[in-house]
N, C-alpha and C positions, 0 to 999 in steps of 0.2 A: 492209238494214243489215248490218254486219259486226262481228266481235269483234276487239278489239285484242289484240296478242300479250301474253302474260303478263310478258315481260321489258322491256316498254316503261315508261319512267319516268312518262309522263303517262297516266293512266286505264288502267292494265294490266287486261287481261281484260274490260273493259267493252264493251258493245255500243253502237255509234255509227253515225251517218249517214256515208256516204262524205264526205270533205272533206280539207282541208289548208290550206297556207299560200299566201298570194299571193306569187308570185315576181317578181323584177325583170322577167322575160320577159312576165309577165302585165300588168304596168304599162306596159311599152313597147308591147305589142300594143294595149292599151286606147287609147293616144294616136292610133293610126292605123287602128284598126278602124272600118270604115264600115257594118258590118251593124247591124241593129236590136236594141234592147233592150226589155224589158218592165218598167215602162211606157216609152213612147218617150222620155220626158224623165227617164229614170233619172238620178239625181244622178251627176255625173262621178266623184266619189270612190268610188262603189259599183261602177262598171263593171269595174274590175280584179278585184273579188271575184266578179262574175258570170262573167267569163271563167275565172277560177281554178276556179270550181265545175265548169264544163264540162270543163276539163282534168283536174281531180282525179277526177271521176266516171269518166272514160275510163280513167285510170291505175289506179284502185283496183278498179273493177268490170268494166271492158271495155265498158260502155255508152257509146254515142256520141250526144251531142245536137248534131247538126250538119246542114248541107245538103250534098248530094252534089255538091260541086264542088271542084276542085283549088285549093289555096292558090296564089295568084299571088305571085311575087317571093320575096324572102328572108324566112323566118320565124324567129322566136326559137327558140333551141335547144330550149327546154322544150316547144315545140309541134310539133317535127318528127315524133314518133310519131303524134300526132293527124292531122297533115297526110298522113302515109303511109297512113292509112285511107281517103283520098280524100274528106275532108270539110272544110268550113270550119265553125268554131264557130257555134252559133245560140243566143246567150244570150237572144234574144227568147222562147225556149221556157221560160225559167226565170222564176218569179214570186217576187220577194223575199218572205220570210215573217217573219223576226225578226232581231233583232241582240242580241248578248250580249257583255259585256265581263267578263272574269274579275275577281273581287274583288281589291282591293289586298292585298298581303302574300303572295300565292301565289308559289311558286317560278317557275311558268310562267304567264304571262298572255297572254290572246288577246283580240283584238277580232274577233268572229266574225259573219258574216252567214249566215243560213240561207235556202235557196231551195227551192222545190218545182216540180214539173213533172208533167204528165200522162204516162201510159204512152205515149201516142201520140207524145210528143215524142222518143222514142228511135228512132234509126235501126235498120234491120235489119242494119246492119254492126256488128260488135263487134271489140274488140281484146283482147289478152291482159292480164288483170289482173296487177298487180305483186306481189301476195302480202302487201301491207301489212295487209290485213284478212283475218281467217280466217272460215270458215263463212258466206260471203256468201249471203244469201237474201232473198226477199220475205216480208214479214210483214203480217198484218192489224193494225189498230190494237190490238185485243184481245191478239193474240200478242205484239206489241212491248211493250205495257205490262208483261208478265210477265218480260221480259228484265232482266238486270242493267245498268241504264242509269245514266249520269251524271244528276245532278239537273236540269241545264239541258236535257238531252234529253227528260226527262219533261215538262218545261214546254213545250217546243217541239212535242211530240207533241199536247199538248192544244191548242196553237195551230193545228195542222193541222186538228183536228176543228172548232175554231171557224171557221177560214177556209172550210172546205168547207161548213159550215152557212150561213155568211153570204154566201158568194160562190163558188158552184160553178165559175164560170169562172176563178177565181183572180185576179180583177182588183181586189181590194181593196188599196189602196196605203197604208193606215194600218197600221203594223206595231208589235208589241210590242218594247220595248227593255228588256233586263234589265241591271242594273248595281248597284253598291254605292256609297254615299256615307256621310257622317257619320251619317246617320239609319238606315243599314242597307241591306238588299237592297231594290231598287226595281224596279217594272215600270211603265213608262209607254208611251204611244203616240207614234210618230214617223212622218214621211213619208219615202218613199224618193225623192221627186221634187225636182228643183231642187237646193238645197244642204242637206246633212244637218248638223245641229248636234248636239254631244254633250251630256252632262248638265250 
């Protein structure tokens, strides 16, 4: 986890998981990416999120989830630094964990997918973090719970615990989905396979 800068508009000084937005380059790569995903039938609309998670992890922490092979052909601009590390992305090492949509009425809204991976998924190759997150470090679940976390991060941490207890190999494909509607804040379960439907 890392701490966001105090001058950031969204969640200043909060501790968060590495992450970011899905760029057009991620969507373009997902169209022609022939590598595997987890699950193998991961819904097409989630695939750009999985690729973005691999890219953002590398940019923000220096950790690479990839296979040691050279990118072949022309790669999207946003992926050039990743390719320079001599790896191709390996989204099959990521397991979808949860989805959350920011409640209506917020100044900034996000449709976020959370993923998890084992420590063994990380390559021994690292890149230079971009400095977007401060004080990057590994935390136990107990330590993480004591950090100044956004509410959704607290919920997802508990989802991590539940997933590990239910499916230590991370192969549980029913995910919690957090959103708000006319009845208030909701949590339901969705699948990440095939086609994903919203609330």
